[in-house]
DONURO-753115 format. One record per residue: residue number from 1; residue in one letter; x, y, z of N, C-alpha, C, O in turn. Coordinates in nm, 2 decimals. Layout:
# DONURO-753115
num; residuo; nX; nY; nZ; caX; caY; caZ; cX; cY; cZ; oX; oY; oZ
NUM; A; X; Y; Z; X; Y; Z; X; Y; Z; X; Y; Z
...
# end
This chain:
# DONURO-753115
num; residuo; nX; nY; nZ; caX; caY; caZ; cX; cY; cZ; oX; oY; oZ
1; M; 10.31; 3.01; 3.00; 10.20; 2.95; 3.06; 10.17; 3.02; 3.20; 10.27; 3.05; 3.27
2; Q; 10.06; 3.04; 3.24; 10.03; 3.10; 3.36; 9.95; 3.00; 3.46; 9.86; 2.93; 3.42
3; F; 10.00; 2.99; 3.58; 9.93; 2.89; 3.68; 9.86; 2.97; 3.77; 9.89; 3.09; 3.79
4; A; 9.76; 2.92; 3.84; 9.67; 2.98; 3.94; 9.76; 2.99; 4.06; 9.84; 2.91; 4.10
5; T; 9.74; 3.12; 4.13; 9.79; 3.12; 4.26; 9.71; 3.04; 4.36; 9.61; 2.98; 4.32
6; L; 9.76; 3.03; 4.49; 9.69; 2.96; 4.59; 9.56; 3.02; 4.61; 9.46; 2.94; 4.61
7; D; 9.54; 3.15; 4.62; 9.40; 3.21; 4.64; 9.30; 3.18; 4.53; 9.19; 3.15; 4.55
8; T; 9.36; 3.20; 4.42; 9.27; 3.16; 4.29; 9.22; 3.02; 4.30; 9.10; 2.99; 4.28
9; W; 9.32; 2.93; 4.33; 9.30; 2.79; 4.33; 9.20; 2.74; 4.43; 9.11; 2.66; 4.41
10; Q; 9.22; 2.81; 4.56; 9.12; 2.79; 4.67; 8.97; 2.83; 4.64; 8.88; 2.76; 4.67
11; H; 8.97; 2.96; 4.57; 8.84; 3.01; 4.54; 8.77; 2.92; 4.44; 8.65; 2.89; 4.45
12; L; 8.84; 2.87; 4.32; 8.79; 2.78; 4.22; 8.75; 2.65; 4.28; 8.65; 2.59; 4.24
13; K; 8.83; 2.59; 4.37; 8.80; 2.46; 4.43; 8.67; 2.48; 4.52; 8.59; 2.39; 4.51
14; S; 8.65; 2.59; 4.60; 8.55; 2.61; 4.68; 8.42; 2.62; 4.59; 8.32; 2.57; 4.63
15; E; 8.43; 2.69; 4.48; 8.30; 2.71; 4.39; 8.26; 2.59; 4.34; 8.14; 2.56; 4.33
16; A; 8.37; 2.50; 4.28; 8.33; 2.37; 4.24; 8.27; 2.28; 4.34; 8.17; 2.21; 4.31
17; L; 8.32; 2.27; 4.46; 8.26; 2.20; 4.56; 8.12; 2.24; 4.59; 8.02; 2.16; 4.61
18; T; 8.10; 2.37; 4.61; 7.98; 2.43; 4.65; 7.87; 2.38; 4.54; 7.76; 2.35; 4.58
19; E; 7.91; 2.39; 4.41; 7.82; 2.36; 4.30; 7.79; 2.21; 4.31; 7.67; 2.18; 4.30
20; S; 7.88; 2.13; 4.32; 7.86; 1.98; 4.30; 7.81; 1.92; 4.44; 7.74; 1.82; 4.44
21; N; 7.85; 1.99; 4.56; 7.81; 1.94; 4.70; 7.82; 1.80; 4.72; 7.73; 1.73; 4.75
22; P; 7.95; 1.74; 4.70; 7.97; 1.60; 4.72; 7.97; 1.56; 4.86; 8.00; 1.64; 4.95
23; L; 7.95; 1.43; 4.87; 7.96; 1.37; 5.01; 8.10; 1.35; 5.05; 8.17; 1.28; 4.97
24; L; 8.16; 1.39; 5.15; 8.28; 1.39; 5.19; 8.31; 1.33; 5.34; 8.22; 1.34; 5.42
25; D; 8.42; 1.29; 5.37; 8.46; 1.24; 5.49; 8.44; 1.38; 5.60; 8.49; 1.49; 5.57
26; C; 8.39; 1.36; 5.71; 8.38; 1.46; 5.80; 8.51; 1.52; 5.85; 8.60; 1.44; 5.88
27; P; 8.53; 1.65; 5.85; 8.66; 1.71; 5.88; 8.68; 1.70; 6.04; 8.79; 1.70; 6.08
28; L; 8.58; 1.68; 6.11; 8.60; 1.68; 6.25; 8.64; 1.54; 6.30; 8.73; 1.53; 6.38
29; C; 8.58; 1.43; 6.26; 8.61; 1.30; 6.30; 8.70; 1.22; 6.20; 8.73; 1.10; 6.23
30; G; 8.72; 1.28; 6.09; 8.81; 1.21; 5.99; 8.73; 1.10; 5.92; 8.79; 1.01; 5.86
31; G; 8.59; 1.10; 5.93; 8.52; 1.00; 5.87; 8.49; 0.87; 5.95; 8.42; 0.78; 5.91
32; E; 8.53; 0.88; 6.07; 8.50; 0.76; 6.16; 8.36; 0.77; 6.23; 8.31; 0.66; 6.26
33; G; 8.30; 0.88; 6.24; 8.17; 0.90; 6.30; 8.18; 0.91; 6.45; 8.08; 0.93; 6.52
34; Y; 8.30; 0.90; 6.51; 8.31; 0.92; 6.66; 8.43; 1.01; 6.68; 8.52; 1.02; 6.59
35; F; 8.43; 1.08; 6.80; 8.54; 1.17; 6.84; 8.54; 1.16; 6.98; 8.43; 1.16; 7.05
36; C; 8.67; 1.17; 7.03; 8.70; 1.15; 7.17; 8.77; 1.29; 7.21; 8.88; 1.32; 7.16
37; E; 8.70; 1.36; 7.29; 8.76; 1.49; 7.33; 8.89; 1.47; 7.42; 8.98; 1.55; 7.42
38; E; 8.89; 1.36; 7.50; 9.01; 1.34; 7.58; 9.13; 1.31; 7.49; 9.24; 1.36; 7.51
39; C; 9.11; 1.23; 7.39; 9.24; 1.20; 7.32; 9.26; 1.30; 7.20; 9.36; 1.30; 7.14
40; A; 9.14; 1.38; 7.17; 9.15; 1.48; 7.07; 9.19; 1.41; 6.92; 9.26; 1.47; 6.84
41; H; 9.14; 1.30; 6.90; 9.14; 1.22; 6.78; 9.03; 1.13; 6.76; 8.95; 1.11; 6.86
42; D; 9.01; 1.07; 6.64; 8.91; 0.99; 6.62; 8.96; 0.85; 6.63; 9.05; 0.82; 6.71
43; A; 8.89; 0.75; 6.56; 8.93; 0.60; 6.57; 8.91; 0.55; 6.71; 9.01; 0.50; 6.77
44; P; 8.80; 0.56; 6.77; 8.79; 0.50; 6.92; 8.81; 0.36; 6.92; 8.87; 0.32; 7.02
45; D; 8.77; 0.28; 6.83; 8.80; 0.13; 6.83; 8.94; 0.08; 6.82; 8.98; -0.03; 6.87
46; D; 9.02; 0.17; 6.74; 9.16; 0.11; 6.72; 9.26; 0.17; 6.81; 9.36; 0.11; 6.85
47; E; 9.24; 0.30; 6.83; 9.35; 0.37; 6.91; 9.30; 0.43; 7.04; 9.38; 0.43; 7.13
48; C; 9.19; 0.47; 7.06; 9.13; 0.53; 7.18; 9.08; 0.42; 7.27; 9.01; 0.33; 7.23
49; E; 9.12; 0.43; 7.40; 9.09; 0.32; 7.50; 8.98; 0.39; 7.59; 8.93; 0.33; 7.69
50; H; 8.94; 0.50; 7.56; 8.83; 0.57; 7.65; 8.70; 0.51; 7.60; 8.67; 0.49; 7.48
51; D; 8.61; 0.49; 7.71; 8.47; 0.46; 7.69; 8.37; 0.57; 7.65; 8.26; 0.55; 7.61
52; D; 8.44; 0.70; 7.67; 8.35; 0.82; 7.64; 8.36; 0.88; 7.50; 8.32; 0.99; 7.48
53; A; 8.42; 0.80; 7.41; 8.41; 0.85; 7.27; 8.27; 0.87; 7.23; 8.19; 0.77; 7.25
54; E; 8.22; 0.99; 7.18; 8.09; 1.01; 7.14; 8.08; 1.01; 7.00; 8.18; 1.02; 6.93
55; P; 7.95; 1.00; 6.95; 7.93; 1.02; 6.82; 7.96; 1.16; 6.78; 7.93; 1.26; 6.85
56; C; 8.02; 1.18; 6.66; 8.05; 1.31; 6.62; 7.92; 1.41; 6.60; 7.82; 1.38; 6.54
57; E; 7.94; 1.52; 6.66; 7.83; 1.61; 6.66; 7.81; 1.67; 6.51; 7.70; 1.71; 6.47
58; E; 7.92; 1.69; 6.45; 7.92; 1.76; 6.31; 7.84; 1.66; 6.21; 7.76; 1.70; 6.14
59; C; 7.87; 1.54; 6.22; 7.81; 1.46; 6.11; 7.71; 1.35; 6.16; 7.68; 1.26; 6.09
60; S; 7.67; 1.37; 6.29; 7.58; 1.28; 6.37; 7.61; 1.14; 6.36; 7.52; 1.05; 6.35
61; G; 7.75; 1.12; 6.37; 7.79; 0.98; 6.38; 7.80; 0.91; 6.24; 7.84; 0.79; 6.22
62; E; 7.76; 0.97; 6.15; 7.76; 0.91; 6.01; 7.89; 0.90; 5.95; 7.91; 0.81; 5.87
63; G; 7.99; 1.00; 5.98; 8.13; 0.98; 5.93; 8.15; 1.07; 5.80; 8.26; 1.11; 5.77
64; Q; 8.03; 1.10; 5.74; 8.02; 1.18; 5.61; 7.93; 1.28; 5.61; 7.83; 1.27; 5.68
65; L; 7.95; 1.39; 5.54; 7.84; 1.49; 5.52; 7.87; 1.57; 5.37; 7.97; 1.57; 5.31
66; H; 7.77; 1.63; 5.34; 7.78; 1.71; 5.21; 7.87; 1.83; 5.24; 7.86; 1.89; 5.35
67; Y; 7.94; 1.86; 5.14; 8.02; 2.00; 5.15; 7.94; 2.11; 5.19; 7.99; 2.18; 5.28
68; N; 7.83; 2.14; 5.15; 7.74; 2.26; 5.19; 7.69; 2.24; 5.32; 7.64; 2.34; 5.38
69; D; 7.70; 2.14; 5.39; 7.64; 2.12; 5.52; 7.72; 2.19; 5.64; 7.66; 2.22; 5.74
70; I; 7.83; 2.23; 5.62; 7.91; 2.31; 5.71; 7.98; 2.43; 5.65; 8.00; 2.44; 5.53
71; N; 8.02; 2.51; 5.73; 8.09; 2.64; 5.70; 8.21; 2.60; 5.62; 8.28; 2.50; 5.66
72; E; 8.25; 2.68; 5.52; 8.36; 2.66; 5.44; 8.49; 2.67; 5.52; 8.59; 2.59; 5.49
73; G; 8.50; 2.75; 5.62; 8.63; 2.77; 5.71; 8.66; 2.63; 5.78; 8.77; 2.61; 5.80
74; V; 8.57; 2.54; 5.81; 8.58; 2.42; 5.87; 8.67; 2.33; 5.77; 8.76; 2.26; 5.81
75; W; 8.63; 2.33; 5.65; 8.70; 2.25; 5.54; 8.85; 2.31; 5.53; 8.94; 2.24; 5.51
76; L; 8.85; 2.44; 5.53; 8.98; 2.50; 5.52; 9.08; 2.46; 5.64; 9.19; 2.43; 5.62
77; L; 9.02; 2.47; 5.75; 9.10; 2.42; 5.87; 9.13; 2.27; 5.86; 9.23; 2.23; 5.91
78; A; 9.05; 2.20; 5.80; 9.07; 2.04; 5.78; 9.18; 2.02; 5.69; 9.22; 1.91; 5.68
79; G; 9.22; 2.11; 5.60; 9.32; 2.09; 5.50; 9.27; 2.06; 5.37; 9.35; 2.03; 5.29
80; H; 9.14; 2.07; 5.34; 9.08; 2.06; 5.21; 9.14; 2.15; 5.11; 9.15; 2.12; 4.99
81; F; 9.19; 2.27; 5.15; 9.24; 2.37; 5.06; 9.39; 2.41; 5.10; 9.42; 2.52; 5.09
82; S; 9.46; 2.31; 5.13; 9.59; 2.33; 5.20; 9.69; 2.37; 5.07; 9.66; 2.35; 4.95
83; W; 9.80; 2.43; 5.12; 9.91; 2.47; 5.02; 9.96; 2.33; 4.97; 9.99; 2.33; 4.85
84; Q; 9.98; 2.23; 5.04; 10.03; 2.10; 5.00; 9.95; 2.05; 4.88; 10.00; 2.01; 4.78
85; Q; 9.81; 2.05; 4.91; 9.73; 1.99; 4.81; 9.73; 2.07; 4.70; 9.72; 2.01; 4.59
86; Y; 9.74; 2.21; 4.70; 9.76; 2.30; 4.58; 9.89; 2.26; 4.50; 9.89; 2.25; 4.38
87; F; 9.98; 2.25; 4.59; 10.12; 2.22; 4.51; 10.12; 2.08; 4.44; 10.18; 2.07; 4.33
88; R; 10.05; 1.98; 4.50; 10.04; 1.85; 4.42; 9.95; 1.87; 4.30; 9.98; 1.80; 4.20
89; E; 9.85; 1.94; 4.30; 9.76; 1.96; 4.18; 9.83; 2.05; 4.08; 9.80; 2.03; 3.96
90; L; 9.92; 2.14; 4.13; 9.99; 2.21; 4.04; 10.09; 2.14; 3.95; 10.10; 2.16; 3.83
91; I; 10.17; 2.06; 4.02; 10.27; 1.98; 3.95; 10.19; 1.87; 3.87; 10.23; 1.84; 3.76
92; Q; 10.08; 1.82; 3.91; 10.01; 1.72; 3.82; 9.97; 1.80; 3.70; 9.98; 1.75; 3.58
93; T; 9.92; 1.92; 3.71; 9.87; 1.99; 3.60; 9.99; 2.02; 3.50; 9.97; 2.00; 3.38
94; A; 10.10; 2.05; 3.55; 10.23; 2.06; 3.48; 10.26; 1.94; 3.40; 10.29; 1.95; 3.28
95; R; 10.25; 1.82; 3.46; 10.28; 1.70; 3.42; 10.18; 1.68; 3.29; 10.23; 1.65; 3.18
96; D; 10.05; 1.69; 3.32; 9.94; 1.66; 3.21; 9.96; 1.74; 3.10; 9.95; 1.70; 2.98
97; V; 10.00; 1.88; 3.12; 10.03; 1.98; 3.00; 10.14; 1.94; 2.92; 10.13; 1.93; 2.80
98; T; 10.26; 1.90; 2.99; 10.38; 1.85; 2.92; 10.35; 1.73; 2.84; 10.40; 1.71; 2.72
99; E; 10.28; 1.64; 2.89; 10.25; 1.52; 2.81; 10.16; 1.54; 2.70; 10.18; 1.48; 2.59
100; F; 10.06; 1.62; 2.72; 9.97; 1.65; 2.61; 10.03; 1.73; 2.50; 10.01; 1.70; 2.38
101; Y; 10.11; 1.83; 2.53; 10.16; 1.91; 2.42; 10.31; 1.88; 2.40; 10.38; 1.95; 2.33
102; A; 10.36; 1.77; 2.44; 10.50; 1.72; 2.43; 10.59; 1.84; 2.46; 10.68; 1.87; 2.38
103; L; 10.57; 1.90; 2.57; 10.66; 2.01; 2.61; 10.77; 1.96; 2.71; 10.77; 1.85; 2.76
104; D; 10.87; 2.05; 2.74; 10.98; 2.01; 2.85; 10.92; 2.03; 2.98; 10.87; 2.13; 3.02
105; F; 10.92; 1.91; 3.06; 10.85; 1.92; 3.19; 10.92; 2.01; 3.29; 10.86; 2.09; 3.36
106; L; 11.05; 2.01; 3.29; 11.12; 2.09; 3.38; 11.10; 2.25; 3.36; 11.09; 2.32; 3.46
107; G; 11.09; 2.28; 3.24; 11.05; 2.42; 3.20; 10.91; 2.47; 3.27; 10.89; 2.57; 3.33
108; I; 10.82; 2.38; 3.23; 10.68; 2.41; 3.28; 10.68; 2.39; 3.42; 10.63; 2.48; 3.49
109; A; 10.74; 2.29; 3.48; 10.73; 2.27; 3.63; 10.80; 2.39; 3.70; 10.75; 2.44; 3.80
110; G; 10.90; 2.44; 3.65; 10.96; 2.57; 3.69; 10.87; 2.69; 3.70; 10.88; 2.78; 3.79
111; Q; 10.79; 2.69; 3.60; 10.69; 2.81; 3.60; 10.58; 2.77; 3.71; 10.54; 2.86; 3.78
112; A; 10.55; 2.65; 3.73; 10.45; 2.60; 3.84; 10.51; 2.63; 3.97; 10.44; 2.69; 4.06
113; I; 10.63; 2.60; 3.99; 10.69; 2.63; 4.11; 10.70; 2.77; 4.16; 10.68; 2.81; 4.27
114; K; 10.74; 2.86; 4.05; 10.73; 3.00; 4.07; 10.59; 3.05; 4.11; 10.58; 3.14; 4.20
115; A; 10.49; 3.00; 4.05; 10.35; 3.03; 4.10; 10.32; 3.00; 4.23; 10.24; 3.07; 4.30
116; S; 10.38; 2.88; 4.27; 10.36; 2.83; 4.41; 10.44; 2.92; 4.50; 10.38; 2.95; 4.61
117; Q; 10.56; 2.96; 4.48; 10.63; 3.05; 4.56; 10.56; 3.18; 4.59; 10.56; 3.23; 4.70
118; R; 10.50; 3.23; 4.48; 10.42; 3.36; 4.50; 10.31; 3.33; 4.60; 10.29; 3.42; 4.69
119; A; 10.25; 3.21; 4.58; 10.14; 3.18; 4.67; 10.18; 3.17; 4.83; 10.10; 3.20; 4.92
120; Q; 10.31; 3.13; 4.85; 10.35; 3.12; 4.99; 10.37; 3.27; 5.05; 10.35; 3.28; 5.18
121; H; 10.40; 3.37; 4.98; 10.44; 3.50; 5.03; 10.33; 3.58; 5.05; 10.34; 3.69; 5.09
# end
């Protein structure tokens, strides 16, 4: 069985998101709609005690925006195509395949892990 490398997975994910253009939490404010430069985090009501938390410029204070509204690099920096997400999906795929075909999970998971190690180098 062959598993996608990180680069291939990122490319396929990006294509799927570009095509479907879903509404997602803003990567700059984390979906809060506000961002405090002084704290360098969101959540002004819960954690930030500064009065100067401004509405997020990226999402205009809405907290969400469509995937195609901003550059793909911003999503990449926000972790939407991270190695950790790739690995979680890789292991989930291995689990799904082994359940569907009644295969040995450890054997298939080993192949998935090999693919992920190639992705790290």
